[in-house]
BAKE-106997 format. One line per field, with one value per residue (C-alpha): residue in one letter; x, z, y. Coordinates in nm, 2 decimals, m for minus. Last residue first. Layout:
BEGIN
residuo: (a, ...)
x: (X, ...)
z: (Z, ...)
y: (Y, ...)
END
This chain:
BEGIN
residuo: (r, s, g, g, a, k, d, d, e, k, v, p, a, l, g, a, s, y, v, d, g, s, a, n, t, l, a, g, a, n, g, q, a, s, e, d, e, q, n, d, e, h, h, l, e, l, q, r, r, r, n, p, l, l, g, e, p, r, l, l, m, m, t, v, l, i, a, g, f, i, l, r, q, l, q, g, p, n, v, q, q, p, i, g, l, n, a, t, a, e, g, l, g, p, l, i, r, l, n, l, l, t, v, v, t, a, g, l, i, v, g, p, f, s, g, m, g, g, l, i, v, m, s, l, i, a, i, s, q, n, l, v, f, s, e, p, s, i, f, q, q, k, a, a, f, i, m, g, m, v, g, a, f, s, a, g, t, a, f, a, i, l, k, t, q, m, l, p, v, g, m, a, q, a, a, v, e, d, d, r, i, a, i, w, a, r, g, i, r, s, k, d, l, r, i, n, v, t, l, i, l, g, i, m, i, l, v, l, v, y, l, f, l, l, y, y, q, d, e, s, f, g, l, a, g, a, l, s, d, f, w, p, v, s, a, s, k, i, p, t, i, g, q, s, g, g, s, y, l, d, l, n, n, a, l, v, r, i, v, e, g, l, g, l, t, i, i, a, l, y, d, g, k, l, k, l, v, p, l, g, i, l, v, g, v, a, a, a, a, f, i, s, l, a, l, f, l, w, f, f, g, a, n, l, g, g, a, v, g, d, a, q, p, a, l, l, v, l, l, a, r, v, t, l, i, v, g, a, v, l, g, v, s, a, l, r, f, s, w, a, t, t, a, t, p, a, t, r, a, t, l, r, n, i, y, v, m, s, a, a, t, v, a, t, l, v, l, g, i, a, l, t, g, s, n, t, g, g, p, n, e, g, f, y, k, l, i, e, a, f, r, p, s, g, v, i, g, w, t, y, a, g, v, a, f, f, a, v, y, g, l, d, l, l, g, a, l, g, v, v, i, n, l, g, l, a, l, a, a, f, i, m, i, q, i, s, l, d, l, l, s, t, d, e, r, g, a, m, p, l, v, f, l, l, s, g, i, g, v, l, a, k, a, w, p, a, a, r, w, l, y, a, f, l, i, n, a, l, f, l, s, v, m, l, a, e, v, i, p, n, r, l, a, n, g, l, a, g, l, q, q, l, m, d, g, n, h, s, l, l, l, f, a, s, t, v, i, f, f, l, v, l, l, v, t, r, d, p, g, t, a, k, p, r, k, l, t, a, a, t, m)
x: (1.60, 1.61, 1.64, 1.81, 2.15, 2.21, 2.38, 2.71, 2.85, 2.65, 2.43, 2.30, 2.18, 1.82, 1.76, 2.07, 2.32, 2.65, 2.75, 3.12, 3.11, 3.10, 2.96, 2.62, 2.28, 2.32, 2.69, 2.48, 2.32, 1.93, 1.80, 1.48, 1.71, 1.79, 1.40, 1.46, 1.11, 1.06, 0.83, 1.10, 1.27, 1.02, 0.86, 0.87, 0.74, 0.50, 0.39, 0.37, 0.12, m0.14, m0.12, m0.03, m0.24, 0.03, 0.32, 0.52, 0.80, 0.70, 0.98, 1.24, 0.96, 0.75, 1.10, 1.21, 0.85, 0.81, 1.19, 1.08, 0.74, 0.97, 1.22, 0.95, 0.80, 1.13, 1.05, 0.73, 0.89, 1.10, 1.45, 1.60, 1.37, 1.46, 1.13, 0.98, 0.64, 0.47, 0.53, 0.47, 0.09, 0.11, 0.40, 0.23, m0.07, 0.13, 0.22, m0.08, m0.35, m0.19, 0.10, 0.03, m0.38, m0.26, 0.01, m0.23, m0.52, m0.29, m0.14, m0.50, m0.62, m0.31, m0.44, m0.71, m0.61, m0.29, m0.09, 0.16, 0.09, m0.04, 0.33, 0.43, 0.09, 0.15, 0.48, 0.46, 0.17, 0.43, 0.70, 0.47, 0.40, 0.75, 0.83, 0.61, 0.25, 0.07, 0.39, 0.28, m0.03, m0.36, m0.71, m1.06, m0.90, m1.19, m1.22, m0.86, m0.88, m1.20, m0.97, m0.69, m0.89, m1.03, m0.66, m0.52, m0.77, m0.70, m0.32, m0.35, m0.54, m0.26, m0.01, m0.16, m0.30, 0.06, 0.24, m0.01, 0.06, 0.44, 0.47, 0.22, 0.17, 0.27, 0.42, 0.76, 0.71, 0.59, 0.88, 1.10, 0.92, 0.94, 0.70, 0.60, 0.48, 0.32, 0.13, 0.02, m0.08, m0.28, m0.45, m0.51, m0.70, m0.94, m0.94, m0.70, m0.90, m1.22, m1.09, m0.96, m1.24, m1.42, m1.19, m1.23, m1.62, m1.63, m1.38, m1.55, m1.81, m1.70, m1.52, m1.86, m2.04, m1.74, m1.72, m2.09, m2.06, m1.73, m1.98, m2.27, m2.03, m2.07, m2.41, m2.45, m2.51, m2.81, m2.92, m3.19, m2.94, m2.78, m3.08, m3.14, m2.82, m2.83, m3.10, m2.95, m2.64, m2.38, m2.03, m1.71, m1.53, m1.20, m1.12, m0.80, m0.48, m0.16, 0.07, 0.40, 0.26, m0.11, m0.17, m0.23, m0.13, 0.19, 0.34, 0.63, 0.52, 0.31, 0.60, 0.84, 0.57, 0.50, 0.86, 0.94, 0.73, 0.91, 1.25, 1.07, 0.92, 1.28, 1.47, 1.26, 1.22, 1.60, 1.60, 1.38, 1.28, 1.31, 1.09, 0.83, 0.97, 0.91, 0.53, 0.42, 0.49, 0.26, 0.03, 0.00, m0.09, m0.41, m0.51, m0.51, m0.67, m0.92, m0.98, m0.99, m1.25, m1.50, m1.52, m1.48, m1.85, m1.96, m1.83, m1.97, m2.29, m2.07, m2.08, m1.74, m1.48, m1.55, m1.55, m1.72, m1.98, m1.66, m1.45, m1.77, m1.52, m1.24, m1.43, m1.33, m0.97, m1.02, m1.16, m0.89, m0.62, m0.79, m0.77, m0.44, m0.32, m0.55, m0.40, m0.07, m0.04, m0.21, 0.05, 0.30, 0.17, 0.06, 0.49, 0.54, 0.32, 0.47, 0.80, 0.72, 0.56, 0.84, 1.08, 0.90, 0.59, 0.52, 0.18, m0.14, m0.14, 0.12, m0.17, m0.40, m0.18, m0.10, m0.50, m0.57, m0.28, m0.40, m0.75, m0.59, m0.36, m0.70, m0.96, m0.73, m0.54, m0.93, m0.99, m0.71, m0.73, m1.12, m1.04, m0.76, m1.02, m1.24, m0.97, m0.63, m0.34, m0.25, m0.53, m0.37, m0.59, m0.90, m0.61, m0.51, m0.86, m0.95, m0.66, m0.79, m1.11, m1.02, m0.78, m1.15, m1.19, m1.34, m1.18, m0.83, m0.85, m1.07, m0.78, m0.55, m0.61, m0.65, m0.29, m0.16, m0.25, m0.13, 0.21, 0.17, 0.29, 0.65, 0.82, 0.70, 0.84, 0.69, 0.59, 0.25, 0.05, 0.18, 0.35, 0.13, m0.18, m0.10, m0.03, m0.41, m0.53, m0.27, m0.43, m0.81, m0.66, m0.50, m0.83, m1.02, m0.79, m0.81, m1.22, m1.19, m0.96, m1.18, m1.52, m1.28, m1.13, m1.52, m1.61, m1.98, m2.10, m1.78, m1.89, m2.21, m2.06, m1.82, m2.09, m2.36, m2.27, m1.94, m1.90, m2.33, m2.24, m1.93, m2.00, m2.36, m2.28, m2.00, m2.28, m2.52, m2.27, m2.21, m1.88, m1.52, m1.29, m1.08, m1.31, m1.51, m1.22, m1.02, m1.37, m1.43, m1.01, m1.12, m1.32, m1.01, m0.75, m1.02, m1.00, m0.63, m0.60, m0.79, m0.60, m0.29, m0.46, m0.58, m0.95, m1.07, m0.81, m0.99, m1.34, m1.24, m1.17, m1.51, m1.73, m1.97, m1.70, m1.70, m2.03, m2.08, m1.73, m1.86, m1.59, m1.46, m1.83, m1.90, m1.54, m1.62, m1.98, m1.85, m1.57, m1.81, m2.09, m1.85, m1.65, m1.98, m2.09, m1.76, m1.76, m2.12, m2.01, m1.71, m1.88, m2.15, m2.00, m1.63, m1.26, m0.94, m0.86, m0.77, m0.42, m0.37, m0.31, m0.10, 0.11, 0.15, 0.01)
z: (0.81, 0.86, 0.64, 0.91, 0.98, 1.00, 0.67, 0.77, 0.56, 0.25, 0.12, 0.48, 0.47, 0.47, 0.78, 0.88, 0.88, 0.76, 0.55, 0.39, m0.03, m0.24, m0.30, m0.39, m0.24, 0.12, 0.02, m0.28, 0.02, m0.10, 0.14, 0.02, m0.11, 0.21, 0.28, 0.27, 0.37, 0.62, 0.54, 0.41, 0.78, 1.00, 0.82, 1.10, 1.34, 1.11, 1.06, 1.42, 1.47, 1.19, 1.36, 1.02, 0.84, 0.72, 0.97, 0.99, 0.86, 0.54, 0.24, 0.50, 0.78, 0.49, 0.35, 0.67, 0.79, 0.44, 0.48, 0.84, 0.73, 0.46, 0.69, 0.95, 0.66, 0.49, 0.58, 0.37, 0.12, m0.02, m0.02, 0.16, 0.08, m0.28, m0.46, m0.61, m0.67, m0.43, m0.13, m0.29, m0.25, 0.12, 0.19, 0.04, 0.23, 0.55, 0.44, 0.38, 0.62, 1.01, 1.00, 0.72, 0.82, 1.18, 1.05, 0.76, 1.00, 1.30, 1.11, 1.00, 1.39, 1.45, 1.16, 1.24, 1.62, 1.54, 1.82, 1.61, 1.27, 1.13, 1.13, 1.46, 1.67, 1.50, 1.57, 1.90, 1.89, 1.71, 1.92, 2.26, 2.07, 2.02, 2.37, 2.47, 2.60, 2.40, 2.49, 2.87, 2.80, 2.69, 2.60, 2.53, 2.21, 2.19, 2.61, 2.66, 2.37, 2.54, 2.91, 2.75, 2.55, 2.91, 3.01, 2.72, 2.77, 3.10, 3.09, 2.84, 3.07, 3.36, 3.20, 3.09, 3.44, 3.60, 3.33, 3.45, 3.81, 3.79, 3.58, 3.74, 3.47, 3.65, 3.34, 3.44, 3.47, 3.10, 2.97, 3.15, 3.02, 2.66, 2.32, 2.48, 2.86, 2.64, 2.45, 2.80, 2.92, 2.62, 2.67, 3.05, 2.99, 2.73, 2.34, 2.34, 2.67, 2.44, 2.14, 2.36, 2.51, 2.17, 2.06, 2.32, 2.35, 1.93, 2.00, 2.33, 2.08, 1.79, 2.05, 2.18, 1.82, 1.76, 2.06, 2.00, 1.66, 1.81, 2.08, 1.88, 1.63, 1.77, 1.73, 1.38, 1.20, 1.01, 1.15, 1.38, 1.51, 1.58, 1.70, 1.95, 2.06, 2.15, 2.35, 2.54, 2.64, 2.80, 2.83, 2.77, 2.90, 2.91, 2.84, 2.92, 3.10, 3.00, 2.95, 3.02, 3.41, 3.48, 3.55, 3.91, 4.03, 3.80, 3.88, 3.69, 3.38, 3.47, 3.68, 3.38, 3.17, 3.41, 3.46, 3.07, 3.08, 3.41, 3.18, 2.89, 3.13, 3.26, 2.92, 2.79, 3.09, 3.03, 2.65, 2.73, 3.06, 3.44, 3.68, 3.57, 3.68, 4.03, 4.02, 3.68, 3.75, 4.07, 3.86, 3.53, 3.77, 3.92, 3.58, 3.45, 3.82, 3.68, 3.38, 3.46, 3.71, 3.44, 3.22, 3.53, 3.64, 3.28, 3.22, 3.59, 3.37, 3.28, 3.59, 3.75, 3.66, 3.54, 3.89, 4.02, 4.24, 4.36, 4.45, 4.71, 5.04, 4.93, 4.93, 5.30, 5.21, 4.86, 5.04, 5.31, 5.03, 4.85, 5.14, 5.26, 4.92, 4.85, 5.23, 5.13, 4.86, 5.01, 5.29, 4.99, 4.88, 5.16, 5.25, 4.92, 4.97, 5.31, 5.15, 4.96, 5.19, 5.44, 5.16, 5.06, 4.80, 4.75, 4.88, 4.73, 4.48, 4.76, 5.01, 4.77, 4.67, 5.06, 5.13, 4.85, 4.96, 5.30, 5.18, 4.99, 5.31, 5.49, 5.33, 5.21, 5.58, 5.68, 5.42, 5.46, 5.88, 5.86, 5.60, 5.79, 6.11, 5.87, 5.88, 5.77, 6.01, 5.74, 5.49, 5.31, 5.21, 5.14, 4.95, 4.72, 4.66, 4.60, 4.32, 4.17, 4.12, 3.96, 3.72, 3.60, 3.36, 3.44, 3.71, 3.69, 3.24, 3.31, 3.57, 3.34, 3.02, 3.19, 3.34, 3.00, 2.82, 3.07, 3.05, 2.64, 2.72, 2.80, 2.56, 2.69, 2.50, 2.74, 2.48, 2.64, 2.31, 2.10, 2.36, 2.65, 2.50, 2.14, 2.35, 2.46, 2.06, 1.99, 2.23, 2.09, 1.72, 1.86, 1.93, 1.66, 1.43, 1.60, 1.59, 1.21, 1.18, 1.39, 1.18, 0.89, 1.01, 1.10, 0.66, 0.59, 0.87, 0.87, 0.53, 0.66, 0.98, 0.72, 0.53, 0.77, 1.10, 0.98, 0.60, 0.56, 0.90, 0.75, 0.40, 0.45, 0.74, 0.48, 0.19, 0.38, 0.47, 0.11, 0.00, 0.06, 0.07, 0.34, 0.60, 0.33, 0.17, 0.50, 0.53, 0.19, 0.27, 0.43, 0.11, m0.09, 0.21, 0.25, m0.11, m0.17, 0.14, m0.09, m0.38, m0.21, m0.05, m0.39, m0.32, m0.60, m0.83, m0.77, m0.76, m1.13, m1.23, m1.17, m1.04, m0.91, m0.65, m0.57, m0.47, m0.25, m0.04, 0.00, 0.10, m0.20, m0.30, m0.02, m0.04, m0.39, m0.35, m0.12, m0.26, m0.61, m0.36, m0.16, m0.49, m0.62, m0.33, m0.31, m0.68, m0.67, m0.36, m0.54, m0.82, m0.64, m0.50, m0.41, m0.54, m0.31, m0.26, 0.13, 0.14, 0.21, m0.16, m0.27, 0.00, m0.11, 0.02)
y: (5.31, 4.92, 4.68, 4.42, 4.61, 4.97, 5.13, 5.27, 4.95, 4.98, 4.74, 4.63, 4.26, 4.22, 3.95, 3.73, 4.01, 4.11, 3.78, 3.83, 3.82, 3.53, 3.18, 3.34, 3.39, 3.56, 3.68, 3.89, 4.08, 4.24, 3.98, 3.77, 3.50, 3.37, 3.29, 2.89, 2.77, 2.51, 2.18, 1.94, 1.96, 1.94, 1.60, 1.40, 1.60, 1.76, 1.38, 1.37, 1.61, 1.51, 1.16, 0.89, 0.70, 0.40, 0.53, 0.80, 0.66, 0.64, 0.48, 0.39, 0.25, 0.05, m0.08, m0.19, m0.37, m0.57, m0.70, m0.78, m0.97, m1.13, m1.26, m1.39, m1.56, m1.75, m2.11, m2.09, m1.87, m2.12, m1.96, m2.28, m2.53, m2.56, m2.45, m2.75, m2.58, m2.79, m2.56, m2.29, m2.19, m2.28, m2.08, m1.77, m1.89, m1.89, m1.54, m1.36, m1.52, m1.52, m1.33, m1.05, m1.08, m1.00, m0.70, m0.53, m0.56, m0.45, m0.15, m0.05, 0.00, 0.19, 0.43, 0.48, 0.59, 0.76, 0.84, 0.65, 0.61, 0.23, 0.09, 0.20, 0.11, m0.27, m0.29, m0.25, m0.51, m0.73, m0.70, m0.77, m1.07, m1.20, m1.14, m1.45, m1.44, m1.77, m1.96, m1.91, m2.13, m2.09, m2.27, m2.22, m2.02, m1.81, m1.74, m1.73, m1.43, m1.25, m1.28, m1.11, m0.81, m0.71, m0.72, m0.54, m0.24, m0.23, m0.23, 0.06, 0.27, 0.17, 0.27, 0.61, 0.66, 0.57, 0.81, 1.15, 1.01, 1.02, 1.36, 1.57, 1.80, 2.21, 2.38, 2.29, 1.93, 1.97, 2.17, 1.88, 1.59, 1.75, 1.62, 1.28, 1.49, 1.71, 1.49, 1.32, 1.62, 1.67, 1.34, 1.41, 1.72, 1.56, 1.52, 1.23, 1.07, 1.12, 0.97, 0.68, 0.59, 0.62, 0.39, 0.15, 0.11, 0.07, m0.23, m0.39, m0.38, m0.52, m0.78, m0.87, m0.94, m1.18, m1.32, m1.45, m1.59, m1.78, m1.86, m2.00, m2.21, m2.55, m2.55, m2.46, m2.10, m2.11, m1.75, m1.92, m2.09, m1.75, m1.62, m1.89, m1.87, m1.52, m1.63, m1.84, m1.61, m1.84, m1.66, m1.90, m2.15, m2.28, m2.64, m2.62, m2.44, m2.45, m2.76, m2.54, m2.46, m2.54, m2.21, m2.20, m2.52, m2.52, m2.16, m2.19, m2.08, m1.86, m1.72, m1.71, m1.50, m1.27, m1.21, m1.16, m0.88, m0.71, m0.74, m0.61, m0.32, m0.30, m0.30, m0.05, 0.20, 0.20, 0.30, 0.58, 0.66, 0.56, 0.75, 0.56, 0.22, 0.14, 0.27, 0.09, m0.25, m0.18, 0.05, m0.17, m0.48, m0.29, m0.17, m0.58, m0.69, m0.38, m0.44, m0.84, m0.76, m0.63, m0.92, m1.10, m1.02, m1.10, m1.43, m1.50, m1.66, m1.94, m2.10, m2.14, m2.42, m2.78, m2.92, m2.62, m2.83, m3.08, m2.79, m2.66, m2.79, m2.56, m2.23, m2.17, m2.23, m2.02, m1.71, m1.74, m1.71, m1.46, m1.23, m1.22, m1.20, m0.88, m0.75, m0.86, m0.66, m0.39, m0.33, m0.29, m0.04, 0.13, 0.08, 0.23, 0.53, 0.57, 0.59, 0.86, 1.02, 1.04, 1.13, 1.43, 1.54, 1.90, 1.98, 1.97, 1.69, 1.53, 1.52, 1.36, 1.06, 1.01, 1.03, 0.76, 0.56, 0.52, 0.41, 0.14, 0.05, 0.06, m0.16, m0.37, m0.47, m0.49, m0.71, m0.92, m0.94, m1.04, m1.34, m1.46, m1.47, m1.65, m1.90, m1.99, m2.13, m2.36, m2.48, m2.75, m3.02, m2.77, m2.55, m2.83, m2.90, m2.55, m2.49, m2.81, m2.68, m2.39, m2.58, m2.72, m2.40, m2.08, m1.95, m2.01, m1.88, m1.59, m1.41, m1.59, m1.41, m1.05, m1.09, m1.28, m0.97, m0.71, m0.91, m0.86, m0.49, m0.60, m0.37, m0.04, 0.26, 0.55, 0.88, 0.93, 0.96, 0.69, 0.47, 0.44, 0.55, 0.35, 0.07, 0.03, 0.09, m0.20, m0.42, m0.35, m0.43, m0.70, m0.84, m0.70, m0.88, m1.16, m1.17, m1.13, m1.45, m1.66, m1.57, m1.63, m1.98, m2.08, m2.09, m2.10, m1.92, m1.68, m1.56, m1.49, m1.36, m1.12, m1.00, m0.88, m0.74, m0.56, m0.55, m0.42, m0.18, m0.02, m0.02, 0.07, 0.35, 0.50, 0.51, 0.66, 0.94, 1.02, 1.00, 1.22, 0.89, 0.78, 0.63, 0.43, 0.31, 0.18, m0.02, m0.17, m0.22, m0.52, m0.68, m0.63, m0.80, m1.08, m1.14, m1.16, m1.42, m1.63, m1.59, m1.67, m1.98, m2.09, m2.19, m1.91, m2.06, m2.45, m2.26, m2.09, m2.46, m2.62, m2.37, m2.63, m2.74, m2.39, m2.32, m2.65, m2.48, m2.14, m1.93, m1.81, m1.71, m1.49, m1.28, m1.25, m1.10, m0.92, m0.75, m0.69, m0.50, m0.29, m0.14, m0.06, 0.09, 0.28, 0.32, 0.50, 0.73, 0.87, 0.93, 1.11, 1.37, 1.45, 1.50, 1.55, 1.24, 1.15, 1.04, 0.66, 0.51, 0.79, 0.70, 0.33, 0.01)
END
C-alpha cells in the first residue's frame, strides 16, 4: 500500500459514492463465493483458483479495504454507513458461517486492534516505550482462564488439603488491611497533590502499596480455603454466568498490575524504561510457567468456558449457524462492541486534559513538569489505561482459544503489537487499527498462504517462502519505515514532526546581500543585509 493510496482524495460527489458502493458489492460477492465450499465445487477450474490460499488471502484483504475506503473517501454518509455496517454485521458473519476460520481471523484482528489501541496510549500519546505490554494481556487471560476451567477445582482441593492457619479471622484481617492501605494510598496521593512530595510521603506510599498487596493475598487465600468444600461443585470451573463479572475484574486486575509495575519503573525513561518493562514482561511469563498449581505450567489451561447467552444462541441458530459456531459468533459481536467502546474512550481521552498532558510529556518531559503536569500520576494513568484494554482482550482471547499457556505471551507478541502501532502511525487511532489489520493479515493469512501455495512447486527449502515468513515480514517492515516512517495513516502532529525539515522554507533570497545567495562576499545579517557599511542591519532606515 503506497503513500498515494492513503491520502484523502480531494474529489467528492456521487462518483465517489457509487464507486464505494460498487466496490463493496463486488468484494462482498467474491468473499462470500470464495468461502462457500458447495459453490466452489460447481465452478470447476474457477473454484479451484478461488481455493488457492494466496487468492483467498487477497479476497479477504480487498474486502477489508472496504472499511478503509469508507473512512478515506469523501462519499455520502449513507454509503459509508452501508459499507461499515454491511461489512461488519452482515457479510463477515455470513462468510464466517461457511468458513469458521474467517470468523476466527476477524476476532483475532479486532483483538490485536484493541491491544494496539491500548499500547498506542502508552507509546504513541505518552511516549513511554513499553516492551512488556503482553504481560497485561496475560493477566486478563489467566484471570478468567483459572476460574473458568477445571483448574479452579484443583486449586480449591489443594487449599482444602493444606489450609494452614487460615480461617475466617484471616479473611477479616485481609479485608481490613486491604481497606486501610487502599485508603492510606488515596490520602497520601491527595496530600502530595496539594503539597510537594517528601521522602516520608514517598516511603509511606510504598509501604501502603506493600500492605495492599499483602491484604489482597490474605483475602484471596482465605476465600480459597473457605470455598474448598465446594470443589466438587465447580469441577468444570465457575458457572459461565460469571463471565460478565470477570470481564470487569480483568480490567481492574490488569490496571492494578499496570500501576504496580509502573510505580517503581516510571522514573526511568527512554532505553532504560524499555529494558525494564521487557524484563517485567518476561517475569510475568516465567511466573505463569512455574506456578503449576494456578496456571498449569507449560501444559497450560484447558478447556476454558465462554459466556452462555441462550437468546443469542437461539438467534444464531435461526441465522443458520451450527451449534459449535455459537460461541465464536457471540465473541465476534462482543469484540466488535468492545472495539467501539475502546475507540470512544481513546478519542475522548485524546481530547481531554489528561490526553494533552500525555502529549506534553511525550514532546518535552521537563517543559511539561515546569508547566505543572504531575509526571508520575500522569504516566501511571497511561500505564493503567493501556493495561486495562489489554486485560479485557486477554480474557476474550482465553474464551475464544479455550486454551492458554505461557507460550501465548512471549516477547514476540509485544514486539508484534508495537510494530502494529508504528506501522499504522503512532498517535493515530485509525492508523493503529489499520496497522493491526495489516500485520495480523500478514502473519495469519498472507504469508502462511504464500508458503502453502509454493509448497509443491519444487522450490529449494532454503529459499521457499514458507520457510522465510519472518524474513519477508521483516523486509516489509523495513521497507515501510524507509518509505513512510510516519506510518500508513499518520497523526497530523507526528507527520509534521518527521517532515519538519521538508516544511522549512529558505527565505535567504529575500535579502539584498549577495553573500546570502552567492558564493562570494561576507554575511552581515541573517535578515536583510546592509548594502553599505554605514547602513543599519535588518533593512531598517
